C-alpha positions as CSV (number, residue, x, y, z in Angstrom):
1,M,120.4,-18.8,5.0
2,S,123.2,-18.4,2.5
3,G,123.6,-22.2,2.3
4,I,120.0,-22.8,1.3
5,R,119.2,-23.6,-2.3
6,T,116.3,-24.6,-4.4
7,S,116.0,-28.0,-6.2
8,A,116.1,-26.2,-9.6
9,G,118.9,-27.6,-11.8
10,S,119.0,-31.0,-10.1
11,S,119.4,-34.0,-12.3
12,L,119.5,-37.8,-12.5
13,S,122.0,-39.7,-14.5
14,V,122.3,-43.5,-15.1
15,T,124.7,-46.1,-16.4
16,S,124.8,-49.8,-16.7
17,T,128.5,-49.7,-15.6
18,K,129.1,-50.9,-12.0
19,P,131.9,-49.2,-9.9
20,A,134.9,-51.4,-9.2
21,T,134.7,-50.4,-5.6
22,Y,131.4,-49.2,-3.9
23,N,132.7,-45.9,-2.6
24,E,133.4,-42.3,-3.7
25,A,136.5,-43.3,-5.6
26,G,134.7,-46.1,-7.4
27,F,131.8,-44.0,-8.6
28,K,134.0,-41.0,-9.6
29,A,136.0,-43.4,-11.8
30,I,132.9,-44.1,-13.9
31,D,131.6,-40.5,-14.0
32,A,132.1,-40.3,-17.7
33,Q,129.9,-43.3,-18.2
34,F,126.8,-41.6,-16.8
35,T,124.0,-40.3,-19.1
36,K,121.7,-37.6,-17.9
37,V,118.0,-38.5,-18.1
38,A,116.0,-35.6,-19.7
39,E,112.7,-34.0,-18.7
40,I,112.5,-35.2,-15.0
41,T,109.9,-33.2,-13.1
42,D,110.5,-34.5,-9.5
43,L,113.1,-36.5,-7.7
44,G,111.1,-37.1,-4.6
45,E,112.8,-38.2,-1.4
46,F,115.3,-41.0,-0.7
47,G,117.5,-42.2,2.1
48,R,117.9,-44.9,4.7
49,Q,115.0,-45.8,7.0
50,Y,115.2,-48.3,9.9
51,N,112.4,-50.6,11.0
52,L,111.3,-50.2,14.5
53,V,111.9,-53.0,17.0
54,T,110.0,-52.8,20.3
55,H,110.2,-54.6,23.6
56,N,107.6,-54.5,26.4
57,P,109.0,-55.7,29.7
58,L,106.3,-56.6,32.3
59,D,107.9,-54.8,35.3
60,T,108.5,-51.3,33.8
61,R,105.6,-51.3,31.3
62,R,107.6,-48.9,29.1
63,T,108.0,-49.8,25.5
64,G,111.7,-50.1,24.6
65,K,112.6,-49.1,21.1
66,R,115.6,-50.1,19.0
67,K,116.6,-50.0,15.3
68,G,116.1,-53.2,13.4
69,S,116.8,-53.8,9.7
70,Y,117.1,-50.9,7.3
71,N,116.1,-50.1,3.8
72,D,117.8,-47.4,1.6
73,G,114.5,-46.5,0.1
74,S,113.0,-46.0,-3.3
75,I,112.5,-43.1,-5.7
76,T,109.5,-42.5,-8.0
77,V,110.7,-40.5,-11.0
78,P,108.0,-38.7,-13.1
79,L,109.3,-37.4,-16.5
80,A,108.0,-36.2,-19.8
81,R,108.4,-38.8,-22.6
82,D,111.2,-38.0,-25.0
83,T,111.9,-40.8,-27.5
84,G,115.1,-39.2,-28.7
85,D,116.7,-39.0,-25.2
86,Q,119.5,-41.4,-24.6
87,G,119.1,-41.3,-20.8
88,Q,115.5,-42.4,-21.1
89,A,116.6,-45.2,-23.4
90,V,119.1,-46.4,-20.7
91,M,116.3,-46.4,-18.1
92,K,114.2,-48.6,-20.4
93,A,117.1,-51.0,-20.7
94,A,117.4,-51.0,-16.9
95,L,113.8,-52.1,-16.7
96,L,114.4,-55.1,-18.9
97,S,117.5,-56.2,-17.0
98,D,117.8,-58.1,-13.8
99,E,121.0,-56.3,-13.0
100,S,121.3,-53.2,-10.8
101,Y,122.3,-50.0,-12.7
102,S,124.3,-47.2,-11.2
103,Y,122.6,-43.8,-10.6
104,C,123.8,-40.3,-9.7
105,I,121.6,-37.5,-8.5
106,T,123.3,-34.1,-8.8
107,L,122.0,-31.1,-6.8
108,Q,122.1,-27.4,-7.7
109,D,125.2,-26.8,-5.5
110,G,127.1,-29.7,-7.1
111,T,126.5,-32.3,-4.3
112,K,126.2,-35.8,-5.8
113,F,124.4,-38.9,-4.5
114,Y,125.7,-42.1,-6.0
115,F,123.8,-45.4,-5.6
116,S,122.8,-48.6,-7.3
117,A,119.2,-49.5,-7.9
118,Q,116.8,-51.9,-9.5
119,C,114.5,-50.3,-12.1
120,M,111.2,-51.9,-11.1
121,S,108.9,-50.0,-13.6
122,F,109.0,-47.5,-16.4
123,T,105.3,-47.0,-17.0
124,N,103.6,-44.8,-19.6
125,T,101.4,-41.9,-18.4
126,V,99.0,-40.3,-20.9
127,G,96.4,-38.5,-18.9
128,G,93.9,-36.0,-20.4
129,V,93.9,-33.4,-23.2
130,D,95.9,-30.9,-21.1
131,S,98.5,-33.5,-20.0
132,I,102.1,-34.0,-21.1
133,T,102.7,-37.6,-22.2
134,G,105.2,-39.1,-19.8
135,H,106.6,-41.9,-17.8
136,N,106.9,-42.9,-14.2
137,A,110.1,-44.8,-13.2
138,Q,110.3,-46.7,-9.9
139,L,113.8,-47.2,-8.5
140,E,114.5,-49.5,-5.6
141,I,117.9,-48.6,-4.0
142,D,119.8,-51.7,-3.1
143,N,123.0,-50.4,-1.6
144,D,124.5,-47.6,0.4
145,I,123.9,-44.0,-0.9
146,I,127.3,-42.3,-1.3
147,E,127.1,-38.6,-0.8
148,V,129.9,-36.5,-2.3
149,L,130.1,-32.8,-1.4
150,P,131.1,-30.4,-4.2
151,T,134.7,-29.2,-4.5
152,T,134.9,-25.5,-3.8
153,F,137.3,-22.8,-4.9
154,E,138.2,-19.4,-3.6
155,L,137.8,-16.2,-5.6
156,A,139.7,-13.2,-4.2
157,Y,139.5,-9.6,-5.6
158,V,141.8,-6.8,-4.5
159,A,141.8,-3.1,-5.4
160,G,145.1,-1.6,-6.4
161,S,146.1,1.9,-5.6
162,N,143.7,4.7,-6.6
163,G,140.6,2.6,-6.7
164,S,138.1,0.5,-4.9
165,L,135.8,-2.5,-5.5
166,L,132.0,-3.0,-5.4
167,G,130.8,-6.5,-4.7
168,V,131.8,-9.5,-2.6
169,V,135.6,-9.6,-2.7
170,N,136.0,-13.0,-1.2
171,Q,133.8,-15.8,-2.7
172,S,133.6,-19.5,-2.3
173,V,132.3,-21.2,-5.5
174,V,131.7,-24.8,-6.3
175,L,133.3,-26.6,-9.2
176,N,131.9,-25.3,-12.5
177,G,129.8,-22.7,-10.6
178,F,129.8,-19.0,-11.2
179,G,130.8,-16.1,-8.8
180,T,128.9,-12.9,-8.3
181,P,129.8,-9.6,-10.1
182,V,132.7,-7.5,-8.8
183,A,133.3,-4.0,-10.2
184,A,136.5,-1.9,-10.2
185,V,135.8,1.8,-9.4
186,A,138.6,4.3,-10.1
187,A,139.3,7.2,-7.9
188,V,138.9,10.8,-9.2
189,G,141.5,11.5,-11.9
190,Y,142.1,7.8,-12.5
191,E,140.7,5.1,-14.7
192,F,140.4,1.3,-14.6
193,T,142.8,-0.3,-17.0
194,A,142.8,-4.1,-16.4
195,W,142.8,-6.9,-13.8
196,S,146.2,-8.5,-13.0
197,D,145.3,-11.6,-15.0
198,G,144.9,-9.4,-18.2
199,S,141.1,-9.2,-18.3
200,T,139.6,-5.9,-19.0
201,V,136.0,-6.9,-18.3
202,N,134.5,-4.6,-15.7
203,P,132.4,-5.6,-13.8
204,R,133.6,-9.2,-14.0
205,T,131.8,-12.4,-13.1
206,D,134.0,-15.5,-13.1
207,G,132.9,-18.9,-14.1
208,P,132.5,-21.8,-14.8
209,V,135.1,-22.0,-12.0
210,T,137.7,-24.8,-12.1
211,A,140.5,-23.3,-9.9
212,S,141.0,-20.7,-7.2
213,L,141.6,-17.2,-8.4
214,S,143.2,-14.0,-6.9
215,V,143.3,-10.8,-9.1
216,T,144.0,-7.2,-8.5
217,A,142.3,-4.3,-10.2
218,Q,144.8,-1.9,-11.7
219,F,144.2,1.9,-12.2
220,T,146.2,4.6,-14.1
221,P,145.9,8.3,-14.3
222,E,143.4,9.6,-16.9
């Protein structure tokens, strides 16, 4: 269960820039060009689906089944209207263009899905008195979906002589993620002074993480 996460914190970003190569390296090269779209409330479902091809031979009477053509799907994106959001402005531009735009969905754990799509609609939704004025965007994915798993880093915590630690001492954290608290507890007659990296925060929670870390809690006599 430790690998299960909610969808909270997921986001959609867009750019008119196309990758030079349609692969992980190509999309990562244009990461800085993406603009996050604000106020999205649902990212639905997406992914490749094959059409079913069947064959009914007379002698066996069993229907044979094979994969035919495939479609990488579409995404309906509901969002609250924000006239000051640059991401929504780019989506509106995508609607008016015949060109495919590049998109990136980022999950809570840092996993990214890159793809290109045609923006087929960006409708206005008004509703009733208790409704938020919004939009519905329809994206038709027109190429492979490139899944990029997050980079992870290792956090290691060690207790020096005359003390112990409370918390998870070996942690794997994704890029720009946060670890969980680790506290240094001194033995009787000693006190915590610092971690080996100079930090005196106790308990400590490391993040946003951009590199692996190994630190030792140091204790001295009172």
